[in-house]
N, C-alpha and C positions, 0 to 999 in steps of 0.2 A: 504493500500500500504506500501511496505517496500523498503529500499535501500539495495542492495547486493554488497558487496565488494569481487571481485575475485582477489586472490593473488597468485603470484608465487614468493616466496622469493628468494633472492640471496643466493647462497651456502656459500658465505663468505662476510663479516666477521660474525662470530657467534654472536658477540655482537649486531649486527643489528637485526638478527633473534630473539634473546632473547628479545630485546627491543620491537619489533613489537608484539610478543606474549603477553608480559606483558601489552602492551597498549590495545590490543584487549580484554584481560580479564578485565582490568580496565573500559572499555567502557560497559561491560556487553553484548557483542554481542551474538546473537544466531548463532550457527554453523550448516549450512545445510550439509556440508561435509568438508573434508580437503580443505582448501584454499578458502572457500566460507562462508562469514559471513554477517549477516543481522542486521539491525537496523530499527526502525520505520522511515518512510520517513522524518518526521519532524526533525530527528536528523542526516540526511545524512551528514551535514557539519562536523561532528566529524570524518568522514573517511578521510577528505582532508589531514591532516598532515601525515597520514600513507601512503597515495598514493604518496605524495611528497617524503617521505623518502625512500620508496621501490624503486621508479624509480631512485632516485639519486644514489642508490647503485647497479643498473643494474637489478633489479627485474621488475616484471610486476604487475600492479595494475589497476583495472578498477572498477568504481561504476555504477551499472545499477539499473533501477527500477524493482521491483519484484511485481507481482500480483498473486493471487491464483485463481484457476478455480472453486473450489467448497468448501462448508462449512467444510468438513473434512480436506482438505488441509490447509485451513485458521486456523483451530484449531491446526493443527500440528505445524504451524509456531508460533502461539501464545504460545504454550507449551514450546518453546525454551526460553521464557522469564519468565517462572514461577519461582518466587523467594520464594515459600513456604518453601522449604528446608533451604534456606539461612536465612529466618526469624526464623526458628526453631533453627538454630545454634546460631543466635543472642540472642534468648530468653534464651537459656541455659547459655550464658555469663551473661545476666542480672540477671537471677535467682541465679547464683553463687555469684554475688556481693550482692544481697539482703540477701542471707543466711549468709554471713560473715560480713555484715555491722556493726552489734553491737559490733564486736570484733576489728574493725579497728580503728587506729588513724585517725584523721581528714585529715591530709595531704595525706596519702595513700588512704583514702576513696575518696577524691576529685580527685586524679589522676585516680583512677579506674572508677569513675563516668564519667569523661570526655571521657575515652576510650570507655565506653559503649555507650555514647551519640554520639560520633563521628563515631562509627561503624555503628550505625543505620542511621546516615546522609549519610554515604558512600553507604549503601545499598539502601536507598531511591533515591539516584541520578541515579542509574541504574535500578530502578524498573519502567519500562516504562508503565506498565499496573497494577498499584496498585489495590489491592482488599482487601478482608477481613483480610488477614494475615498482611498487612501493617497497617490497622486500629488497629488491636489488638496489634501490636508491639508498635505503638505510645501510645496507652492507657497504656500499661505496663511500658513504659518509664516514662510517666506522673506519674503513681502510684509510681514508684521507686523514682522519684524526691521528691514526697511528703514524702516518708519514709526517704529519705536522709535529707530533711529539718527538719523533726521532730527530727532526731538524732543530727544534727549539727547546724541547723539554725532555731530554734523554733521561730515562728512569722515572717518568711521570707515573705515579702510583695507580694501580688498578684498584678500584674501590672494593673494600671488603663487603661481605653480605650485610644488609641492614640488621642491626641488633641494638639492644639497649646499651647505651654508653655509660659505663659505671662512673659514679661521682668520685673524684679524688681530692685529697687534702693537699693544697698547695704547699703547706708547711713541710711536707715530706719531700718536696722537689726543689729545695733551695741549694744553691751552690753547685749545680750540676753542669756537666758538659752535654751539649745538645748538638746533634749532627743532622745534616740534611745535604741535599745536592748543591754543588757549586753553582755560581752565577744565578742566584735566586731570582725568581720572578714573583709575581704578586702574592701568591698563596704563601710561599716560603718567607717572603719579606714580612708579610702581615703576621705570620706565625712567630717569627723572631721578635717582632715588636710586642706581640701579646705576651709571649713568654717573659721577656725582660720587664715589661711594664706591670703585669698583673700576677705572674706566677713565680718567677725566679729572677729577682733583680740582679743577682750575681752570676747570671748565666754566662757561660762561655760557649761560643759556637765553633763547630768544625764544618767547613764547607768541602765536601768530598765529591770527587768526580763521578763515582759510581758506587754509592754506599750499599746498593742492593746486589752488587756483584764484585767487580775487581778491586774496589777500594772500600772494604767494609769498615763500619764504625768500630773504634776500639771498645773493648769490653767495658761495660758499666756506663756507656754513653746512651743518652736518650735520643732516639731518632724521631724525625718528623718529616712527613711528605715524601716518602719513597716506599716502594714495595717492601713489606716486612718491618717497617718502622712501627714503633709503639703508637704513634699518633699519625694517622694517615686517613685517606678518604674512606668513609663508611657510608654505603648506600649512596644517596644523592648528596651527602655532605662532603664539602672539601675539608682539607686538613685544618684550616682556621676554624671552621664551624665545629669540628670534632674536638679540638683543643678547648674552645670556649665552653662547649657542653660538658667536657670532662671535669672542668674546674668550676662549674656553676656560674660561668660568666655570660652565658647565653641569654640571661634574663635582662641584661643591661640594654636598653633601647639604643644607646649610642653605639655599642658594639654590634647590635643587630644591623644597624644601618651600614656599618663598615663591612659586615659579613655579607650582606647582599651584593655590595659592589665587588668584593673579592670573589664571590661565587660566580658572578656573571663574567668577570674577566678571566677566570680560570677555566670554567667549563661551559660557559654560556648560560642560557635560560632567560629569565625575565630581565629586561634592561632596567637600570636605575640611573637617576640623573648624575650621580657622583662618578660613575664608571669612566666616562670619557676623560674627564680631567685627571683622575687618578692614574689612568693608563698613560696619559701624555707625560705627566710628571715623573712617574717611575721609569718610563722609557728614556727620558732625558738623564735621569740619575744613572741608569745603566751605561750610558755613553760617557758620562763624566767620571765614574768611579770604576776602575779596573779591579780594585781590591774589594773583596766581598764584605769584610768587616766595615770598611768605610761606606760601602753601599748600604749595608744594613742600618748603620747609624743615621745616614742621610734619609733613608726611607722612614725610619722611626719618627723623625721630625714631621714628616708628611702625615703619618697616621696619628700622631699627637694632635696636629692641627685639625684633622678631619674629625677626630673624637671630640675636640673642644668647640667645633664650629657651631655657631648659633643655629638653633633648630635641629641639632643632631639628635636630641632626645625626643623629637616629635614623631 
């Protein structure tokens, strides 16, 4: 079963007509003919705001249930939702990034990576009958992510299975050595700041080329943000979020605000206003500081400022 939206748009104002057409496109509706658009019945509620707006401007809009009489007609309606061509266009975009990745600077590569990932998410939201093309696109995105991490984030941790994160006493973690991967990016820099600011003010950091492999952390060192580290990705949470939850810091709205930006810059997801500025500043610090201790100290000042920013607790 489907829901069909029958529309007669108002002749004026043109802005309303344009807004309705754009909304229909964003919903991924199938078009039976001019003025008749369909969605799977389970998504009928998505038509309601359009009906309200059209009627408010003097147009006509009705939503009716639609059923098909035979298999051929059913197939014809399903074909309106075929996203194979759209996935092909997305694949071309992903392959273009893969072809140029080796020549890109990290900041530009991350920007383009997020654009590719978000484009696929947008397509998946309107793919009401996903099939082989959707599976292939997701597999190609996963493969591109592996290539990206090999280029810019060697040793990027694979998330552990979601589980309850035990609460720890920060008093038992003072004066420790903490190890992570060298040339830290946003998640590791944020973790180092969080550790020294809220958990272990006397923390000493080891920046290792491959702590999960060829350059393991010394015995007794606490690891973060690499495979096998004590504090690393868990489920959908990045290492910063895991550390905050482990020490009961995740209830702080200021840290929550920072965590959302770190999460977006590290693994993507929901954009936040602070992310672009934070990425630009940290990228600049990467260029200025070749020494990881100096980089960490400089980045800490940025996170201190973000934590203290007006409105950070809202």
